[in-house]
C-alpha positions as CSV (number, residue, x, y, z in Angstrom):
1,M,-24.4,29.8,-2.5
2,N,-21.5,27.9,-1.8
3,I,-18.7,31.0,-3.2
4,I,-19.1,35.3,-2.9
5,L,-18.4,35.9,-6.2
6,L,-17.4,39.7,-6.6
7,N,-17.0,42.4,-9.1
8,Q,-14.4,45.0,-10.1
9,A,-17.0,47.9,-9.1
10,D,-17.2,46.3,-5.2
11,W,-13.8,47.4,-4.3
12,I,-13.8,50.9,-2.4
13,D,-9.9,49.8,-2.1
14,E,-7.4,47.5,-2.1
15,Q,-8.1,44.8,0.0
16,T,-12.1,45.9,0.7
17,V,-15.2,45.1,-0.6
18,V,-19.2,46.2,0.1
19,L,-22.1,44.8,-1.0
20,R,-25.4,46.2,-1.3
21,D,-27.3,43.5,-3.4
22,R,-28.7,39.7,-2.9
23,R,-24.9,38.6,-1.8
24,A,-25.6,40.7,1.2
25,E,-28.5,39.7,2.3
26,H,-27.4,35.9,1.9
27,I,-24.4,36.3,4.2
28,R,-26.8,38.2,6.2
29,T,-29.7,35.9,6.6
30,V,-28.8,32.8,5.0
31,L,-25.1,32.5,6.1
32,K,-25.9,34.3,9.5
33,S,-22.4,35.4,9.3
34,Q,-20.8,37.5,12.0
35,I,-18.1,40.6,12.2
36,G,-14.9,38.3,11.7
37,D,-15.9,35.5,9.9
38,S,-14.3,34.3,7.3
39,L,-16.0,33.1,4.0
40,R,-15.1,32.3,0.7
41,V,-15.0,34.4,-2.2
42,A,-13.9,35.0,-6.1
43,L,-13.3,37.9,-8.5
44,L,-15.2,37.4,-11.3
45,H,-13.0,35.7,-14.2
46,G,-10.1,36.1,-11.4
47,D,-8.8,34.0,-8.3
48,C,-10.2,32.7,-5.4
49,G,-9.3,33.8,-1.6
50,Q,-11.2,34.7,1.2
51,G,-13.3,37.4,2.9
52,V,-13.4,38.5,6.4
53,V,-16.4,40.1,7.3
54,R,-15.9,43.7,8.8
55,A,-19.1,45.4,9.0
56,L,-22.9,44.6,9.2
57,E,-25.3,46.9,8.0
58,A,-28.8,46.5,7.2
59,E,-28.3,47.7,3.4
60,A,-24.5,46.7,3.0
61,V,-22.0,44.7,4.2
62,T,-18.2,44.9,4.6
63,L,-15.5,42.6,3.6
64,Q,-11.4,42.5,3.3
65,V,-10.3,40.2,0.9
66,E,-7.6,38.4,0.3
67,L,-6.7,37.0,-3.0
68,G,-4.3,34.6,-4.6
69,E,-5.6,31.2,-5.4
70,P,-6.1,30.1,-8.6
71,P,-9.9,28.6,-9.5
72,P,-10.4,25.3,-10.0
73,P,-9.1,23.3,-13.2
74,R,-11.3,23.2,-16.0
75,H,-12.7,20.5,-17.6
76,R,-11.3,18.2,-20.4
77,F,-14.0,18.2,-22.7
78,D,-15.5,21.3,-24.8
79,L,-19.0,20.7,-25.5
80,V,-21.2,21.1,-28.8
81,L,-24.8,21.0,-27.6
82,A,-28.3,21.1,-30.0
83,L,-29.8,24.2,-28.7
84,P,-32.4,22.8,-26.1
85,R,-35.8,23.8,-24.9
86,P,-35.5,27.3,-22.9
87,K,-36.8,25.5,-19.3
88,M,-33.9,22.7,-20.0
89,L,-31.7,25.0,-21.2
90,R,-31.3,27.3,-18.3
91,R,-30.5,24.0,-16.2
92,M,-27.7,22.8,-18.2
93,L,-26.0,26.3,-18.4
94,R,-25.8,25.7,-14.7
95,Q,-24.4,22.0,-15.0
96,C,-22.0,23.3,-17.3
97,A,-20.3,26.0,-15.0
98,E,-20.6,23.1,-12.2
99,F,-18.6,21.1,-14.4
100,G,-16.2,23.7,-15.1
101,V,-16.8,23.5,-18.6
102,Q,-14.5,26.1,-20.5
103,H,-16.2,26.0,-24.3
104,L,-19.8,25.6,-25.0
105,H,-20.9,25.6,-28.2
106,L,-24.8,25.9,-28.9
107,I,-25.9,24.7,-32.3
108,N,-28.8,24.5,-34.4
109,S,-30.2,21.0,-35.8
110,A,-32.8,19.8,-37.6
111,R,-35.2,18.6,-34.6
112,V,-34.0,22.2,-32.5
113,E,-37.3,24.5,-32.9
114,K,-36.9,27.7,-34.5
115,S,-38.8,29.4,-31.4
116,Y,-36.0,28.0,-29.1
117,W,-33.5,31.0,-30.9
118,Q,-35.6,33.6,-29.8
119,S,-35.6,33.1,-25.7
120,P,-34.8,35.6,-23.7
121,L,-32.5,33.4,-22.3
122,L,-30.1,33.4,-24.9
123,H,-29.4,37.4,-24.2
124,T,-26.1,38.2,-22.4
125,D,-27.3,38.9,-18.8
126,R,-29.8,36.3,-18.7
127,L,-26.8,33.4,-19.7
128,F,-24.7,34.8,-17.4
129,E,-27.3,34.5,-14.7
130,A,-28.0,30.8,-15.2
131,L,-24.0,30.5,-15.4
132,K,-23.2,32.4,-12.3
133,A,-25.8,29.7,-10.5
134,G,-23.1,27.3,-11.4
135,L,-20.1,29.4,-10.2
136,E,-21.6,29.6,-6.9
137,R,-23.0,26.4,-6.4
138,S,-19.3,25.0,-7.6
139,K,-17.2,27.7,-5.8
140,D,-15.9,28.5,-9.1
141,S,-14.9,32.0,-10.6
142,L,-14.7,31.1,-14.2
143,P,-17.7,30.8,-16.4
144,P,-17.8,28.9,-19.4
145,R,-17.4,30.9,-23.0
146,V,-20.4,30.4,-24.7
147,H,-20.7,30.2,-28.4
148,F,-23.7,30.4,-31.1
149,H,-23.7,28.3,-34.4
150,R,-26.9,28.9,-35.8
151,R,-26.2,27.0,-39.1
152,F,-25.5,23.5,-38.4
153,R,-23.7,22.3,-42.0
154,P,-21.8,25.7,-42.0
155,F,-20.4,25.0,-38.7
156,V,-19.4,21.2,-39.3
157,E,-18.1,22.1,-42.7
158,D,-16.3,25.2,-41.6
159,E,-15.6,25.3,-37.8
160,L,-16.0,22.0,-36.2
161,S,-12.3,20.6,-37.2
162,Q,-10.7,24.0,-36.2
163,L,-12.4,24.4,-32.5
164,C,-11.0,20.9,-31.8
165,G,-7.5,21.7,-32.6
166,G,-6.3,18.2,-32.7
167,R,-8.4,17.0,-30.0
168,P,-10.9,14.0,-30.9
169,C,-14.7,15.1,-31.7
170,W,-16.9,12.5,-30.7
171,I,-20.1,12.9,-31.3
172,T,-23.0,10.9,-29.2
173,D,-25.5,8.4,-31.2
174,P,-26.8,5.1,-29.9
175,S,-25.6,2.8,-32.6
176,G,-21.8,4.1,-31.7
177,P,-19.6,1.5,-31.7
178,Q,-18.2,1.9,-28.7
179,S,-18.9,3.6,-25.5
180,L,-17.8,7.4,-25.0
181,A,-16.0,5.9,-21.4
182,E,-14.0,3.6,-23.5
183,A,-13.1,6.2,-26.4
184,A,-12.3,9.2,-24.1
185,A,-8.7,9.2,-23.0
186,G,-7.6,12.9,-23.2
187,P,-8.9,16.3,-23.8
188,A,-11.7,16.2,-26.3
189,V,-15.0,17.6,-28.4
190,V,-18.2,16.1,-27.5
191,M,-21.1,16.9,-29.3
192,I,-24.3,16.2,-28.0
193,G,-28.0,16.1,-30.3
194,P,-31.3,17.3,-28.9
195,E,-34.4,15.2,-27.8
196,G,-34.7,12.5,-30.3
197,G,-30.9,12.8,-31.2
198,F,-28.7,14.0,-34.0
199,V,-30.6,13.0,-37.6
200,P,-28.5,10.4,-39.9
201,F,-27.2,13.5,-42.0
202,E,-26.6,15.1,-39.5
203,V,-24.3,12.5,-38.0
204,E,-23.1,11.6,-41.1
205,L,-21.6,15.0,-42.3
206,A,-19.9,15.1,-38.6
207,E,-18.2,11.8,-39.6
208,S,-16.9,12.7,-42.7
209,V,-15.5,15.9,-41.2
210,I,-13.7,14.8,-38.1
211,A,-16.4,13.1,-35.4
212,Q,-16.3,9.6,-34.1
213,R,-19.7,8.1,-33.2
214,V,-20.2,7.3,-29.3
215,H,-22.7,5.8,-27.2
216,L,-23.5,6.6,-23.8
217,G,-24.9,3.2,-23.0
218,S,-27.9,1.0,-23.4
219,R,-30.6,3.6,-22.4
220,I,-32.1,6.4,-24.4
221,L,-31.4,9.6,-22.7
222,S,-33.0,13.0,-22.1
223,A,-30.7,15.8,-23.2
224,D,-29.7,17.3,-19.5
225,T,-29.0,13.8,-18.5
226,A,-26.8,13.0,-21.7
227,L,-24.9,16.4,-20.8
228,T,-24.6,15.2,-17.2
229,T,-23.4,11.4,-18.1
230,V,-21.0,13.2,-20.4
231,L,-19.1,15.6,-18.1
232,A,-19.3,12.7,-15.5
233,Q,-16.8,10.8,-17.7
234,S,-14.1,12.8,-17.5
235,L,-14.3,15.6,-13.8
236,P,-11.4,17.2,-13.5
């Protein structure tokens, strides 16, 4: 935990927060903070700043907080990601938060198992816990906005062009004529397929609407490796 994320409910006055959960335990036992120590803090969905330890008790930690610094910049890629299996999804959500992705669109695909959409990880609270782990690691306060699209064709035909908003759309495909590194020179939407990739029909449909094929190199990558490869092409 490289930053302490604060909620509105933590405040007891305009400058003071009291923490009573795992954050307090982390401050006491992992950081081993003492009264007077300064910690990196941020208001969830808001500004970053510093929190000075004013009291350490068995059940609570009190911080005097001063905010005013903006969160880190957002990644210039928004992502369209074929829903991966739940165990991999948790890791990929964290990675999206670490890289500062602003919008993550989880979509269905021919190679996405129907059971994946029943995962408890897609519930709002579980989803947020995975994103929060990435925020705490990367010293950020703005989680990605996660959108669900359970039907591939309507998403591509009716929504993809609109969410691109004039930006290019790149779809990852091993037979792409150029690499993403060569193609992506500015903000864009990048589509990443499931294990095994998008089927030919899906690639052709996306191309007919707006997408252009790009490859990620000569090797076949797992979905989570493809994700970090895409995001590392354009660090903020």
